[in-house]
N, C-alpha and C positions, 0 to 999 in steps of 0.2 A: 710422593715417594718416601718411604721410610728410611731413616738412617740405619743401615743394616748392622754396622759394627761400630764399636768405640774407636776413636782415633788413637790407636796404640802403635801403629807401625807405618813405615813408608810415608812419613809426614813430609809433605812438600811445602816449604815456607818461602813465599816470594816477598822480597824486600825491594820495593820500587825505587830505583834511582832514575829520576827524570832529568834527562839532559836538557838544558834550556833550549827552546826552539822558537823560531820566528812566529809571531802571532800571539794572541792573548789566550791563555788556557782558561777554561771555565770549570766551575763546579769542583773546586779543590778543597780538601780538608787537610789538617796537619797530618804528617806521616807518622808511623810508629817509631818508637825508639828502637835502636839497634843494639843487639848484644852480640857477643862473639860466637862464631860458628862453633857448634858442639854443644851449645845449650839446648835444652829440651824444646824450648819455644823461642825461636830467634826473633819473633816480633811481639813477644809478650802474650798474655792470655787472649783467647779469641773474644771478640766483642760479645757482650751480653745481648741476648735476644730482646728486642724492643716490643712494644705492644703490637698486637696484630692489627694492621690497618683495615679500614673499611674496604669492602669490595670496590675495585677500580681505582684505589689510591695506592701509589707506589710505596713500598716499605721505606722506612727511614734509612739514610746512609749510615752504615755501621761506623763507629768511631775507629780511627786508626787505619783506615783504608783510603788513601788519597785517590782522587780521580782527576784525570786530565782529559779534556776534550778540545782538540785543536780545531780551529776554523780552517776552511779551505784556503790555501795559500795561492794567490793569483799568479805567483811566479811559476807554478806547476801547471803546464798545459794539461787540461783534463783529458784530451785525446790527441792522437797524431796519426798520420796516414801510415799505412803499411809500406814497408820498403819494397821496391820493385824486384821482380825475379830477374835480376840482371846483376852485372858486376860480381861482387863476392857471393851473391846468392844464385848465380847462374849455374846450370848443370856443368859437370866436368866432361871431358871426352868420354865417349860412351862406355868404354871398358875399364876406365880407371876408378878405383874405389872412392866413394864419397859417402857423406852422412855417417862417418865413423863414430860409434859410440860404445861405451862400456857399461856393464851392469854387473854388480856383485852376484856371484853364483853360489855363495854359501861355502861353509867349511866342510872338510871331509872327516866324518866321525871316525874316531879311533886311530887317526894317523899321528905320527910323531910330530909334535909341534903344532898340531892343528892346521894342516895344510889347507890353503885357500884356493878358490877358483874365481875366474872372471869370464863373463860372457863378452865377446867382442863381435860387434855387428857392423855391417856396411852394405851399401847398394852398388850394383854394377849393371850396366846395360841401359838401353833406352826404355822410356815409358811410352805408352800409347794413349793419346787423348783425342777423341774424334767422335763425330756422329756415327752411329751404326756399330757394327761388331768390332770387338777388340779380341786379341788372342794373348794368352799368357805366355811368357817366355819359357823356354825349355831350361828349367833351373838346374838340370843335371849336366848342362853343357859347360858351366863355369865352376871350377873347383873353388872351395872355400878354405883358404890356408892362412894360418897365423904362424909366423916365425918369430921366436922370442928368445931372449937371453938376458944375462946380467950386465952385459956391456953392449954399447951401440954397434960395435964392430964384430961381435961374435954372437949372432942370433942362431944358436946351435940347436935349439929345440923347435919342434913343429907340432902344431895341433890342427886338426881338420874338423870341419863340420858340414853343414848342408845349407841349401838355399830354399827359399819359399817365395811365393808371389800371390797376388790377389787381384781381383777385378772389382771395380765400382760401377754398377750398371743402373740405368734408369729406364723407365717406360716413356717412350716419346709421347709428349702431350702438346707442347707448344712450339716444337721445332728447334729448340736450342739445347736440348739435353745431350751432353757429350759423355760418352762412356770412357772409362779409364782402365788401363792395365799397368800394374806396377813394373818396375825393373826387378831384377833378381835381388832378393834381400837375404844376405848371408848372416848366419849365426854360428859362432864357434865357441865352445866352452873350453877354456884353458885351465887345466887342473894341476894339482900338485904344487901350487905356488907357496913359497916361503912367506909367512906373514910379515906384513909391514916392510916389504922389500921392493926396491926400485927395479922394474923390468923395462927393457926396450923391446919394441915389437914392430912388425910390418904386417899388413893384410893385403890379400890379393889372390890371383890365380896361380902364383908361382913363377910367372914370367916377369922379367925386369920392367917391361913396358907397362904392365898392368899391376904393379905393386906400389903401395903407398910409400911415402918417405918414412924414415925411422921415427917412431913415436915412442912415448913412454907412459907408464902408469905405475902407481905404487899399490901393491896388494893390500888387502884389508888387514887391519890389526888383528892380533890374536884375540878371540873372545875372552872377555874379562879384563882387557887392558885399556888404559887411558894414558895420556889425553889424546883427543882428536876433535876435529871440527866438522860439523854439518853446516852446509850452506843451503838455505831453504828459499824457494821461490815458487810462484804459481801464476797462472793466467798470463803467461808471457806474450804469446803472439809473436809478431815480427815487425813491429812498428819502430818509429824513431825513438819513442819512449822505451821500448824493449831494448834497444841498442844501449841506452844509458844504463839500464839495469845490468846487462851483461858486462859492461865495462866496469861497473862498481863491484860486481861479483868477482871478476878477475882480480881486482885489488884485494878483496877479502880473502881470496885464495892465496895470492902472492904474499900478503902480509900476515898470514896466519901465525899468531904467536904461540900456538899450542903445539901443533905438529903438522906442518903444511903438507907433508908427503901423504899423510893418511886421511886428508879431507875427502868428503864425498858429498854429492849433490842429492838433495831430496826435493823432488818436484811434485807439486800437489795439483797437477792436471790442468786441462785446457791448454793444448799445445799450439797448434798452428793457426787456429781459427779459420781453417779451410772452409768451414760451413757458413762463413759470412760472405761467401761468393757462390754464384750459380756455377753449375758444372762446366760452363764455357768460359769461366774466369771473370764474368761480370759481377761487380760489387752488388750484393743483394739489395743494398739500399736504393739502387737505381732501377730495380725491377718493381713493377706495380704490385701492390699487396695482394691483389686478387690472384696473381700468378704465383707470387712468392710463397704464399701460405699453402699452396697445393704442391709445391715442389721443394721438399726439404733436401736440398742438394749440397754438395761440397766440391770445391775445386781442388782435386787431389794433388796437382803440382805444388800447391801451397804446403802440403805435408812434406814434399821433397825439399822445398826451399827452407822449411823450418829445420830439417835435419842438417842442412849445410850452415844455417844461421847459428846453431848452438854447438857445432862441431869443435870449435876451438877449446871449449870446456869439456865436452863429453868424450873426446878422444883421449883425455888425460885423467879425468876423474870419474869414478862410477856414478852413473845417473840412474837413480831409483825413483820410480814414479807410480802414480795411480792414474785412473781415467776420470774424465769429467763429461759434462754435457756436450761440449764442443767436439768430443770424439765419437759421438753416436753415429753420424754419417749413414743415415738410413738408406738402404738400397731400394731399387724400384719395386721389389716384392713386398715392401712395407713390413718385412719381418727381419731380414738380415741387417745387422749393424755392427759397428766397432771393428770392421775388417781391417782398416788401416792400422789402428792401434794394436790389434792383436798380432798382425804380421810384422810390424816394424820394431816393436819394443818387446824385449824378453826379460823376464824377472824370475826369481827362484821360487815359483809356486809349487812345482813338483818337489823340490828340495825341502819345502816346509810342510809337506803332506797336505797341501790344499787341493780340493777337488776342482779348482777353477783358477785360471790365470788372473781373474779379477780381484783376488785377495791372496795375500801371502805374507810371510814374515822372514826375518833373518837376524842373526846375531852379528853385531858390528862393534868390536871392542867391548866396552862395558855397557852397551845398549842392546836391547831387543826391540827391533823396529817392525811395526805391523802396518801393512797397507790394506785398507778396506775399500769397499765400493758402495756408492749411493745408487748404482745403476744395475745391479743384478737383482732379478726378481725371483722369489719374493724376499725382499730385504727385511720385511717387518713381521716375520714369524719366528717364534722360539725354536721351531723345528726346521728352519731354513738351513741350507748347507753353510751359509756364511756364519750364522749364529753358532751352529754346532762346532764348526771349525774354530771360531774365535774362542769359544769356551775351552776347548781342548788345548789350544795354543797358549792361552793365558795360564791355564793350570800347569803347563809344562815348563814355564819360564823358571830358570834357575836364578833367583834373585841374588844369590851370592856371586855368581859368575857375571850376570848381566843385571845389575841393580836398577838400571834405568829402562823403563818401558815407554816407548814413544809410538803413538798411533797417528796416522794421517789418512784422510779421505777428503774428497773435493768439497762438497757442500757443507757449510758449517751448521752445527747445532746451536751455536751461540753467536749472535751478531746484533748490534743495535743500530745498524744502518737501515734506511728505507730501501725497499726493493731488494732485500738480501735473501729472500726465499727460505729463511731458516724455519719458518712455520711449516713449510712443505716437508721438512725433515724431522718434525717433532715426533712423529710416530717412530721413526728410525731411532731417534735419541732415547725414547722411553723404553724401547726394547733392548738396546745394546748398552746404554749407559750404566745400568746396574752391574753388568759384568765388569766394566772398567773400574767402577768404584770398588767392587768387591776385591778385585785383584790388584788394586793400587797402581793403575796407569798414572804416569807422571805428567806427560805432556800430550796434547792433541792439537795437530795442525790442520788447518783447512785453507781453501782458496775460495773461488767463486765470487765473493764480494770484492769488488775492485778497490779496496782500501785496506788499511791496517787497523787491527784492534787486538789488544791483549786483555785477558780476563784474569782476575784473581782465581786461586783454586776454587773450583765450582762443582756443585753437584745439584741437579734438579733446580737450576736457576737460583741457588743460594750459595753465598760464600761458605766454603767448607775446606778447611786446611787438609782434610783427608781426600779431597777431590783432586781433579787434574787441572793443570793450567791449560786453558784453551786460547789459541792464538790464530787469528785470521790474517793471512798474508797473501791475498789474491791481488796484489798490486804490482804485478810484473811489468805492465805497460801496454797491453794490447790496444788495438784500434777502437774498441768499444768505449774506452775511457774510464775515468774514475767514478766511483760511487761517492757522492759528495754529501748528501743530506742525511741527517740523523733522525728526522721526524717523518711520519707517514700520514696518509689521509685518515681523518676520523673514521672509525669503524673497522680499521685494520689493526688496531692495537691489541696487545696481549691483555688477557684478564689477569687479575691479581687475586690469589686465594691463599689465605693463611700465611701471608708474608712472602709467598713464592710466586713466580711468574709462570703462567700456563697459557696455552692457546685453546681455550674452551674444553680442556680435558678430552680431546678428541680420541685419545687412545687409552685413557685410564681404565676403562671398563671392558676392554677387549682382551679377555682372558686367553684367547687363542693366539694373540699377538699378530693379527693380520693388519693392524694399523688403521682400520676404519677409513676415514677420509684422508687419504694421502695428499691429494690436491683439493683444497677447499674452493678452488675457482678464483679467477681474478688475481689481483695482487694480494697475497696473504702474508706480507712481511712487514717488518718495521715497527716502530713505536708511535703512539699518538701524542698529541699535546699533553703536558706543556712542551713547548718547542724545545728541541735539543735535549729532551729528558735522557739522562744516562742512568740506567739501572745499576744498582750497587755493585754487582760483580764485575762490571766493566771498569778496568783500571786505566787504560790509555787507548785513545782512538784518534786517528788522524787520516784524512783523505789525501794521501800522497802515494806516489809510486815508490817502490824500493824492494829490498830483499832482507833476509835475516841470517844471522849466524848463531849457532848453538855450540858452545865449547863444552864438551864433556871433560871435566878436569880429573875426576876420580870417582870413587863409588858413592860419594855423598855430595859433591859440589859440581855445579855447572854454571854457565853464564850465558845469558841470552841478550842479543843486541838486534835492533832493527835499524837498518841504514836506509835513509830516504834519498831520493834522486835530485830534487829540484834545486839544491844548492850548488849544483855544478860538480863539486867534489862529493865523495861519499861522506855523509854526515850521520852519526849515530844519534837518532832522535829519541829512542826509547831503549833502555837497557835495565836489566835486573839480574842479580845473582839468584840462583836456585839451589837450595840444598835441602837435604832430607836427613831424618834421623832413623837409623836402623835399630829400632828398639826391640821388636819381636815380630813374629810373623802374624799377619792379619788372619783372623779366623776364616776358615774356608766353609 
């Protein structure tokens, strides 16, 4: 891929501050000297290009870019059991609101002070889970009412919405397939909110018996303003390890030094892991593979318990997410999927002129945040709806108002762990990455790989200070466990061509952008020997559970931290300031 433009604008410079961590780091080089923020190049000149290596030989490590590769810490349990659907995760009385969660609804154009909106969602009523037919609830029977105000004792304003429901159905094959009908799922859009203001609210049907306690949230900051904190996590599930992650996230939110009231949650998919169970609640691992592979099922009550699991955070902070492979939940017709995700979670796709709920964007303070999908087909065409929408969205960003552009989607384009599936996404990368490079995307977050990794600014597998910082944070703690190894089987490694990493150029000659071989068959991920090889763009990697925080400080400065779990307390294992120079507009 050619370097389209000179690096004259929106330069993102990462200076790695590596906090000492338990274990012996490998493959490190001296770090760059630091200059004061505001200089044109905070880390000195970019490394000179070395000689082009022979095919199959990794390029040399550029000078001035230290690498850390932490070994697996045996104190960190690689997997833990799911929590039972009992106790705190048990359903509430049938008509009392549960699974309360918030999502940012966008700002109202042209209003005085940039009025904000918030989606408020919750469930009421019983679910049905049984062999045979199930019936949808009459969603018109229960009102959807949010009462809110500026004090907890004067909820003087009211907003109303509507409810929806869905079924998850299977074709009987082996006698244990149980169908499911959801409860009533309520969505209310509360509009006309003053930016960055504390509101108190209740949800319910308007009767005292079926109304939630008084809760609170802070409306989104006015577009163009800072500071604020994003708390990022992915692949959470609902295991004992997941519980530790949520506890540490609560600490990150409670001790936010920037502006705790304006913090919001960015979730990069794979929610409940309901599809690790058969539809009758039996753990998939206990089902013979001959049956399991013919029945791609999911135990929907696990989606309900997940909503209760994360509710202590999502009822207070906006929860913005994408969808992943564990949300597919294929129905018995082998066509319909994602029904649970589409009905339970609402995001501002219409507000961002998207043709699909699978991809959307919004302004939040000084950031423009874009959610994309690995799972809408066709992803890999230049004329696909997602590509066309993304191009228009990036073109429309006001970089004076929202200088930071952050993108997230589930499956990573960059990862150096084995079994990371990044090669299955390389066609997607080759189609969309040039747009991100052209329009100066700053940060890209992914999950899917159940470990942590941060890359230097990258474009087409080469360090490029005009590229974006790629961070994989799929380490929330689900029962599938950590991805531990950095090396893969011989034959599955990437090819090296002209100093860059490619996977057999499987999309390079596809002018139509269809992406050729999307799945090459078998395990097509990871890197080959030498053992634990770390490609030069990879800055820090560690197989541990945790979460991240991104503090947007102002138009040019931000700060990233990754907090790991296994030390008992929340420990910042990797951190780096991020700043950019607004020199001139990048040519379009």
